[in-house]
VEXKOL-661097 format. One record per residue: residue number from 1; residue in three letters; x, y, z of N, C-alpha, C, O in turn. Coordinates in pm, whole numbers. Atoms other than C-alpha are relative to their C-alpha. Example, Ala and Ser with C-alpha at 12.3 -4.5 7.8 and 13.67 -1.06 7.14 Angstrom:
// VEXKOL-661097
{k=1	r=ala	nX=89	nY=-119	nZ=0	caX=1230	caY=-450	caZ=780	cX=90	cY=120	cZ=0	oX=194	oY=118	oZ=66}
{k=2	r=ser	nX=-82	nY=-119	nZ=-6	caX=1367	caY=-106	caZ=714	cX=-77	cY=109	cZ=73	oX=-26	oY=220	oZ=90}
This chain:
// VEXKOL-661097
{k=1	r=gln	nX=115	nY=-126	nZ=-19	caX=-16	caY=-33	caZ=6	cX=112	cY=159	cZ=35	oX=59	oY=258	oZ=-15}
{k=2	r=val	nX=-50	nY=-110	nZ=-2	caX=236	caY=257	caZ=93	cX=154	cY=-56	cZ=12	oX=210	oY=-135	oZ=89}
{k=3	r=gln	nX=-154	nY=58	nZ=-2	caX=599	caY=245	caZ=-40	cX=134	cY=148	cZ=32	oX=128	oY=263	oZ=-11}
{k=4	r=leu	nX=-101	nY=-127	nZ=-81	caX=924	caY=464	caZ=147	cX=70	cY=-71	cZ=-141	oX=31	oY=-152	oZ=-225}
{k=5	r=val	nX=-122	nY=-29	nZ=130	caX=1270	caY=516	caZ=-95	cX=68	cY=133	cZ=39	oX=45	oY=253	oZ=26}
{k=6	r=glu	nX=-127	nY=-57	nZ=-28	caX=1576	caY=611	caZ=36	cX=45	cY=72	cZ=-115	oX=7	oY=80	oZ=-232}
{k=7	r=ser	nX=-15	nY=-51	nZ=125	caX=1755	caY=798	caZ=-120	cX=179	cY=47	cZ=113	oX=194	oY=28	oZ=234}
{k=8	r=gly	nX=-49	nY=-60	nZ=-120	caX=2089	caY=966	caZ=10	cX=204	cY=-48	cZ=27	oX=305	oY=18	oZ=4}
{k=9	r=gly	nX=-98	nY=82	nZ=-23	caX=2366	caY=668	caZ=127	cX=115	cY=62	cZ=-44	oX=124	oY=171	oZ=-100}
{k=10	r=gly	nX=-105	nY=-11	nZ=66	caX=2689	caY=650	caZ=51	cX=160	cY=-66	cZ=78	oX=168	oY=-159	oZ=157}
{k=11	r=leu	nX=-135	nY=39	nZ=-94	caX=3097	caY=629	caZ=167	cX=3	cY=147	cZ=-16	oX=-10	oY=214	oZ=-118}
{k=12	r=val	nX=-42	nY=-132	nZ=-45	caX=3169	caY=957	caZ=364	cX=169	cY=-43	cZ=108	oX=164	oY=-124	oZ=201}
{k=13	r=gln	nX=-134	nY=-37	nZ=-153	caX=3554	caY=996	caZ=602	cX=-65	cY=81	cZ=101	oX=-122	oY=190	oZ=87}
{k=14	r=ala	nX=26	nY=-49	nZ=-182	caX=3482	caY=1057	caZ=984	cX=11	cY=175	cZ=-11	oX=91	oY=253	oZ=-62}
{k=15	r=gly	nX=-13	nY=-138	nZ=23	caX=3392	caY=1381	caZ=1020	cX=-117	cY=82	cZ=-71	oX=-176	oY=174	oZ=-14}
{k=16	r=gly	nX=41	nY=-15	nZ=67	caX=3203	caY=1432	caZ=739	cX=-199	cY=5	cZ=-8	oX=-289	oY=0	oZ=77}
{k=17	r=ser	nX=181	nY=-14	nZ=-39	caX=2827	caY=1463	caZ=634	cX=-65	cY=-23	cZ=-105	oX=-37	oY=28	oZ=-213}
{k=18	r=leu	nX=58	nY=32	nZ=120	caX=2570	caY=1295	caZ=437	cX=-178	cY=92	cZ=50	oX=-216	oY=157	oZ=148}
{k=19	r=arg	nX=201	nY=-10	nZ=-21	caX=2153	caY=1370	caZ=432	cX=-75	cY=-70	cZ=-78	oX=-92	oY=-30	oZ=-193}
{k=20	r=leu	nX=80	nY=114	nZ=52	caX=1951	caY=1096	caZ=334	cX=-234	cY=77	cZ=33	oX=-326	oY=120	oZ=103}
{k=21	r=ser	nX=203	nY=23	nZ=35	caX=1569	caY=1109	caZ=213	cX=-53	cY=-56	cZ=17	oX=8	oY=-160	oZ=38}
{k=22	r=cys	nX=64	nY=87	nZ=38	caX=1272	caY=944	caZ=210	cX=-138	cY=32	cZ=-24	oX=-196	oY=116	oZ=45}
{k=23	r=ala	nX=85	nY=-42	nZ=60	caX=973	caY=930	caZ=-8	cX=-80	cY=-83	cZ=35	oX=-51	oY=-202	oZ=23}
{k=24	r=ala	nX=76	nY=91	nZ=18	caX=663	caY=807	caZ=75	cX=-111	cY=-38	cZ=-111	oX=-110	oY=69	oZ=-172}
{k=25	r=ser	nX=45	nY=17	nZ=108	caX=437	caY=694	caZ=-193	cX=-179	cY=-65	cZ=2	oX=-227	oY=-90	oZ=112}
{k=26	r=gly	nX=75	nY=92	nZ=-67	caX=100	caY=515	caZ=-248	cX=-84	cY=68	cZ=59	oX=-96	oY=190	oZ=60}
{k=27	r=thr	nX=147	nY=9	nZ=-56	caX=-232	caY=448	caZ=-49	cX=10	cY=77	cZ=113	oX=-35	oY=1	oZ=198}
{k=28	r=ile	nX=3	nY=-15	nZ=-31	caX=-176	caY=704	caZ=186	cX=-100	cY=103	cZ=107	oX=-117	oY=222	oZ=79}
{k=29	r=phe	nX=78	nY=2	nZ=-64	caX=-409	caY=748	caZ=468	cX=-18	cY=105	cZ=89	oX=-118	oY=175	oZ=106}
{k=30	r=ser	nX=31	nY=-17	nZ=-117	caX=-286	caY=871	caZ=760	cX=186	cY=70	cZ=69	oX=271	oY=-15	oZ=39}
{k=31	r=ile	nX=-164	nY=1	nZ=22	caX=100	caY=1008	caZ=850	cX=51	cY=40	cZ=198	oX=121	oY=138	oZ=225}
{k=32	r=asn	nX=-5	nY=-28	nZ=-165	caX=111	caY=992	caZ=1305	cX=190	cY=7	cZ=-10	oX=252	oY=99	oZ=43}
{k=33	r=ala	nX=-143	nY=-6	nZ=-35	caX=490	caY=930	caZ=1280	cX=113	cY=-14	cZ=-120	oX=62	oY=-99	oZ=-193}
{k=34	r=met	nX=-72	nY=28	nZ=73	caX=806	caY=929	caZ=1025	cX=132	cY=41	cZ=65	oX=163	oY=115	oZ=158}
{k=35	r=gly	nX=-156	nY=-20	nZ=-72	caX=1182	caY=881	caZ=1042	cX=85	cY=-68	cZ=-34	oX=91	oY=-114	oZ=-148}
{k=36	r=trp	nX=-100	nY=135	nZ=29	caX=1454	caY=655	caZ=1071	cX=82	cY=-84	cZ=123	oX=124	oY=-41	oZ=231}
{k=37	r=tyr	nX=-96	nY=92	nZ=-127	caX=1639	caY=333	caZ=1262	cX=111	cY=-44	cZ=-91	oX=136	oY=29	oZ=-186}
{k=38	r=arg	nX=-154	nY=17	nZ=45	caX=1972	caY=162	caZ=1145	cX=11	cY=-70	cZ=86	oX=-12	oY=-63	oZ=206}
{k=39	r=gln	nX=-88	nY=123	nZ=-82	caX=2129	caY=-137	caZ=1215	cX=152	cY=-32	cZ=-60	oX=167	oY=-91	oZ=-167}
{k=40	r=ala	nX=-111	nY=44	nZ=58	caX=2473	caY=-179	caZ=1156	cX=21	cY=-224	cZ=43	oX=-52	oY=-312	oZ=90}
{k=41	r=pro	nX=-19	nY=160	nZ=-5	caX=2641	caY=-556	caZ=1156	cX=79	cY=4	cZ=154	oX=164	oY=66	oZ=219}
{k=42	r=gly	nX=-11	nY=102	nZ=-219	caX=2629	caY=-777	caZ=1535	cX=-80	cY=82	cZ=43	oX=-34	oY=90	oZ=156}
{k=43	r=lys	nX=64	nY=-82	nZ=-12	caX=2360	caY=-512	caZ=1590	cX=-92	cY=-14	cZ=3	oX=-127	oY=-92	oZ=-86}
{k=44	r=gln	nX=128	nY=18	nZ=65	caX=2004	caY=-486	caZ=1630	cX=-67	cY=119	cZ=-29	oX=6	oY=200	oZ=30}
{k=45	r=arg	nX=15	nY=-46	nZ=50	caX=1841	caY=-260	caZ=1503	cX=-85	cY=144	cZ=90	oX=-174	oY=133	oZ=174}
{k=46	r=glu	nX=46	nY=-99	nZ=-135	caX=1782	caY=132	caZ=1668	cX=-46	cY=71	cZ=-41	oX=-44	oY=61	oZ=-164}
{k=47	r=leu	nX=49	nY=-130	nZ=-6	caX=1614	caY=448	caZ=1683	cX=139	cY=111	cZ=-53	oX=222	oY=152	oZ=28}
{k=48	r=val	nX=-73	nY=-163	nZ=29	caX=1827	caY=743	caZ=1507	cX=-46	cY=40	cZ=-1	oX=34	oY=128	oZ=33}
{k=49	r=ala	nX=57	nY=-102	nZ=-17	caX=1534	caY=995	caZ=1507	cX=-118	cY=11	cZ=-64	oX=-93	oY=39	oZ=-181}
{k=50	r=val	nX=80	nY=19	nZ=-20	caX=1154	caY=973	caZ=1490	cX=-127	cY=149	cZ=37	oX=-168	oY=194	oZ=144}
{k=51	r=ala	nX=107	nY=-110	nZ=-9	caX=891	caY=1270	caZ=1402	cX=-136	cY=-82	cZ=85	oX=-158	oY=-202	oZ=101}
{k=52	r=val	nX=131	nY=58	nZ=-39	caX=544	caY=1262	caZ=1572	cX=-66	cY=131	cZ=-134	oX=-32	oY=249	oZ=-143}
{k=53	r=ile	nX=18	nY=-52	nZ=84	caX=383	caY=1386	caZ=1287	cX=-197	cY=124	cZ=-5	oX=-295	oY=133	oZ=-78}
{k=54	r=asn	nX=100	nY=-126	nZ=-11	caX=141	caY=1706	caZ=1434	cX=60	cY=114	cZ=46	oX=177	oY=101	oZ=80}
{k=55	r=ser	nX=-61	nY=-152	nZ=-9	caX=196	caY=2113	caZ=1502	cX=82	cY=-92	cZ=194	oX=199	oY=-87	oZ=234}
{k=56	r=gly	nX=-93	nY=-21	nZ=-134	caX=310	caY=2008	caZ=1864	cX=22	cY=-195	cZ=-33	oX=-52	oY=-288	oZ=-3}
{k=57	r=gly	nX=-93	nY=135	nZ=-19	caX=512	caY=1679	caZ=1804	cX=90	cY=42	cZ=24	oX=127	oY=159	oZ=23}
{k=58	r=arg	nX=-84	nY=10	nZ=-62	caX=782	caY=1531	caZ=1940	cX=113	cY=-42	cZ=-120	oX=89	oY=-107	oZ=-222}
{k=59	r=thr	nX=-96	nY=103	nZ=91	caX=1107	caY=1435	caZ=1767	cX=131	cY=-73	cZ=150	oX=194	oY=-39	oZ=250}
{k=60	r=ser	nX=-83	nY=65	nZ=-148	caX=1278	caY=1137	caZ=1941	cX=167	cY=-34	cZ=-50	oX=180	oY=-118	oZ=-139}
{k=61	r=tyr	nX=-164	nY=3	nZ=27	caX=1678	caY=1136	caZ=1896	cX=39	cY=-118	cZ=41	oX=-13	oY=-138	oZ=151}
{k=62	r=gly	nX=-57	nY=122	nZ=-71	caX=1838	caY=810	caZ=1978	cX=134	cY=111	cZ=66	oX=172	oY=216	oZ=13}
{k=63	r=asp	nX=-100	nY=-124	nZ=89	caX=2154	caY=947	caZ=2153	cX=117	cY=19	cZ=56	oX=176	oY=79	oZ=145}
{k=64	r=ser	nX=-162	nY=-16	nZ=59	caX=2451	caY=844	caZ=1990	cX=-29	cY=154	cZ=-75	oX=60	oY=236	oZ=-54}
{k=65	r=val	nX=21	nY=-37	nZ=106	caX=2322	caY=1065	caZ=1750	cX=-54	cY=133	cZ=39	oX=-87	oY=201	oZ=-58}
{k=66	r=lys	nX=70	nY=-148	nZ=-27	caX=2182	caY=1400	caZ=1928	cX=104	cY=69	cZ=-6	oX=207	oY=5	oZ=17}
{k=67	r=gly	nX=-81	nY=-155	nZ=72	caX=2379	caY=1737	caZ=1826	cX=66	cY=-79	cZ=-117	oX=188	oY=-94	oZ=-115}
{k=68	r=arg	nX=-72	nY=73	nZ=120	caX=2462	caY=1547	caZ=1511	cX=-93	cY=-22	cZ=-120	oX=-35	oY=19	oZ=-221}
{k=69	r=phe	nX=70	nY=52	nZ=25	caX=2196	caY=1430	caZ=1341	cX=-148	cY=141	cZ=60	oX=-173	oY=199	oZ=165}
{k=70	r=thr	nX=110	nY=-68	nZ=-77	caX=1849	caY=1637	caZ=1276	cX=-50	cY=-96	cZ=-115	oX=20	oY=-144	oZ=-204}
{k=71	r=leu	nX=82	nY=-31	nZ=48	caX=1557	caY=1550	caZ=1136	cX=-156	cY=91	cZ=-45	oX=-215	oY=171	oZ=28}
{k=72	r=ser	nX=25	nY=-163	nZ=99	caX=1336	caY=1763	caZ=849	cX=-114	cY=-86	cZ=-25	oX=-100	oY=-203	oZ=9}
{k=73	r=arg	nX=124	nY=39	nZ=143	caX=967	caY=1680	caZ=620	cX=0	cY=122	cZ=-15	oX=42	oY=227	oZ=34}
{k=74	r=asp	nX=13	nY=-108	nZ=136	caX=859	caY=1840	caZ=335	cX=-136	cY=-89	cZ=31	oX=-145	oY=-209	oZ=5}
{k=75	r=asn	nX=125	nY=-7	nZ=32	caX=519	caY=1821	caZ=380	cX=-154	cY=-110	cZ=-57	oX=-231	oY=-204	oZ=-38}
{k=76	r=ala	nX=9	nY=-35	nZ=94	caX=416	caY=1888	caZ=126	cX=-62	cY=-160	cZ=-120	oX=-165	oY=-192	oZ=-178}
{k=77	r=lys	nX=-56	nY=63	nZ=146	caX=599	caY=1588	caZ=-114	cX=-16	cY=-140	cZ=121	oX=-10	oY=-249	oZ=64}
{k=78	r=asp	nX=-31	nY=137	nZ=-76	caX=600	caY=1305	caZ=197	cX=82	cY=-12	cZ=23	oX=125	oY=-123	oZ=55}
{k=79	r=thr	nX=-179	nY=90	nZ=-48	caX=945	caY=1329	caZ=263	cX=50	cY=63	cZ=91	oX=36	oY=182	oZ=119}
{k=80	r=val	nX=-90	nY=28	nZ=-124	caX=1145	caY=1284	caZ=529	cX=205	cY=9	cZ=-23	oX=283	oY=-58	oZ=-91}
{k=81	r=tyr	nX=-140	nY=62	nZ=21	caX=1514	caY=1372	caZ=601	cX=109	cY=-69	cZ=112	oX=85	oY=-145	oZ=206}
{k=82	r=leu	nX=-88	nY=6	nZ=-87	caX=1780	caY=1327	caZ=774	cX=134	cY=39	cZ=-17	oX=204	oY=-25	oZ=-95}
{k=83	r=gln	nX=-137	nY=20	nZ=86	caX=2121	caY=1493	caZ=763	cX=18	cY=13	cZ=146	oX=-36	oY=56	oZ=247}
{k=84	r=met	nX=-146	nY=127	nZ=-69	caX=2393	caY=1318	caZ=934	cX=113	cY=133	cZ=-40	oX=121	oY=172	oZ=-157}
{k=85	r=asn	nX=-65	nY=-76	nZ=-7	caX=2673	caY=1604	caZ=1038	cX=130	cY=-52	cZ=105	oX=93	oY=-61	oZ=222}
{k=86	r=ser	nX=-97	nY=11	nZ=-89	caX=3012	caY=1514	caZ=1213	cX=-16	cY=-165	cZ=16	oX=-33	oY=-220	oZ=125}
{k=87	r=leu	nX=-5	nY=184	nZ=-5	caX=3011	caY=1081	caZ=1078	cX=118	cY=-34	cZ=85	oX=235	oY=6	oZ=90}
{k=88	r=lys	nX=-121	nY=96	nZ=-34	caX=3172	caY=852	caZ=1271	cX=20	cY=-149	cZ=18	oX=-74	oY=-228	oZ=30}
{k=89	r=pro	nX=84	nY=121	nZ=61	caX=3216	caY=553	caZ=1228	cX=-62	cY=-144	cZ=6	oX=-83	oY=-246	oZ=-60}
{k=90	r=asp	nX=105	nY=61	nZ=-66	caX=3034	caY=415	caZ=1437	cX=-115	cY=1	cZ=-2	oX=-189	oY=-61	oZ=73}
{k=91	r=asp	nX=149	nY=-37	nZ=66	caX=2723	caY=565	caZ=1232	cX=12	cY=-112	cZ=-85	oX=-94	oY=-121	oZ=-147}
{k=92	r=thr	nX=-2	nY=128	nZ=182	caX=2823	caY=224	caZ=928	cX=-85	cY=-51	cZ=78	oX=-85	oY=-85	oZ=196}
{k=93	r=ala	nX=127	nY=34	nZ=-58	caX=2469	caY=140	caZ=903	cX=-71	cY=-49	cZ=-161	oX=-32	oY=-5	oZ=-269}
{k=94	r=val	nX=124	nY=-32	nZ=100	caX=2182	caY=38	caZ=658	cX=-85	cY=116	cZ=137	oX=-99	oY=117	oZ=259}
{k=95	r=tyr	nX=88	nY=-126	nZ=-50	caX=1973	caY=357	caZ=734	cX=-139	cY=-48	cZ=-65	oX=-155	oY=-45	oZ=-187}
{k=96	r=tyr	nX=103	nY=-40	nZ=26	caX=1595	caY=287	caZ=766	cX=-121	cY=63	cZ=11	oX=-172	oY=98	oZ=117}
{k=97	r=cys	nX=70	nY=-128	nZ=-38	caX=1334	caY=499	caZ=644	cX=-164	cY=-102	cZ=100	oX=-210	oY=-216	oZ=103}
{k=98	r=tyr	nX=111	nY=-12	nZ=-122	caX=1040	caY=501	caZ=908	cX=-112	cY=13	cZ=-78	oX=-97	oY=64	oZ=-189}
{k=99	r=leu	nX=143	nY=-64	nZ=41	caX=659	caY=537	caZ=829	cX=-153	cY=-10	cZ=113	oX=-248	oY=-48	oZ=43}
{k=100	r=his	nX=142	nY=62	nZ=-126	caX=349	caY=473	caZ=1117	cX=-142	cY=63	cZ=-73	oX=-160	oY=184	oZ=-56}
{k=101	r=gly	nX=113	nY=-39	nZ=1	caX=8	caY=512	caZ=976	cX=-40	cY=-49	cZ=98	oX=-15	oY=-52	oZ=218}
{k=102	r=val	nX=96	nY=158	nZ=-92	caX=-254	caY=234	caZ=1036	cX=35	cY=-99	cZ=-33	oX=-37	oY=-196	oZ=-54}
{k=103	r=arg	nX=-115	nY=98	nZ=8	caX=40	caY=42	caZ=983	cX=121	cY=1	cZ=16	oX=157	oY=118	oZ=11}
{k=104	r=asp	nX=-167	nY=-12	nZ=-6	caX=425	caY=-19	caZ=1024	cX=12	cY=12	cZ=-139	oX=-75	oY=-21	oZ=-220}
{k=105	r=tyr	nX=-38	nY=-33	nZ=146	caX=596	caY=77	caZ=710	cX=149	cY=-49	cZ=68	oX=177	oY=-62	oZ=187}
{k=106	r=trp	nX=-131	nY=-4	nZ=30	caX=954	caY=12	caZ=636	cX=27	cY=20	cZ=-110	oX=-56	oY=-36	oZ=-182}
{k=107	r=gly	nX=-91	nY=-26	nZ=60	caX=1215	caY=157	caZ=359	cX=95	cY=-130	cZ=-35	oX=103	oY=-224	oZ=43}
{k=108	r=gln	nX=-93	nY=139	nZ=-9	caX=1480	caY=-107	caZ=194	cX=79	cY=42	cZ=40	oX=164	oY=0	oZ=-39}
{k=109	r=gly	nX=-112	nY=-17	nZ=-27	caX=1739	caY=28	caZ=349	cX=93	cY=118	cZ=-71	oX=115	oY=64	oZ=-179}
{k=110	r=thr	nX=-175	nY=-84	nZ=17	caX=2042	caY=295	caZ=258	cX=123	cY=-34	cZ=32	oX=100	oY=-68	oZ=148}
{k=111	r=gln	nX=-105	nY=46	nZ=-42	caX=2403	caY=195	caZ=315	cX=59	cY=126	cZ=32	oX=56	oY=223	oZ=-44}
{k=112	r=val	nX=-33	nY=-143	nZ=-9	caX=2549	caY=463	caZ=466	cX=172	cY=-66	cZ=111	oX=162	oY=-129	oZ=216}
{k=113	r=thr	nX=-101	nY=69	nZ=-11	caX=2952	caY=367	caZ=524	cX=96	cY=152	cZ=42	oX=96	oY=250	oZ=-33}
{k=114	r=val	nX=-42	nY=-100	nZ=-41	caX=3169	caY=614	caZ=745	cX=164	cY=-30	cZ=21	oX=196	oY=-92	oZ=123}
{k=115	r=ser	nX=-168	nY=96	nZ=-7	caX=3583	caY=521	caZ=699	cX=39	cY=154	cZ=84	oX=-14	oY=264	oZ=102}
{k=116	r=ser	nX=-58	nY=-88	nZ=-130	caX=3865	caY=662	caZ=967	cX=158	cY=-27	cZ=-63	oX=257	oY=18	oZ=-5}
């Protein structure tokens, strides 16, 4: 019903920046929350940044990315962005776009590799 397509991943050196984008398409009745999770080799999937979609919405950031990553949205395009600054090798992971509407939806994932 809903497709999430990520882009913007790639290879970057430590200290660099990347911006991920995720565009939602399909029959979207509502969006209650949207954001990003990631999964590194040998680790479980973890929260990166997720925002509740309303005027009083709250954005939750994982502790390891606070102050470095910023979530933003273009509501007209049903698109969410993740600006990643001061990247570290520990940020290396597959990043998955997430949307919660009538149910949970996940993107295919985009690889982010940070070298040192």
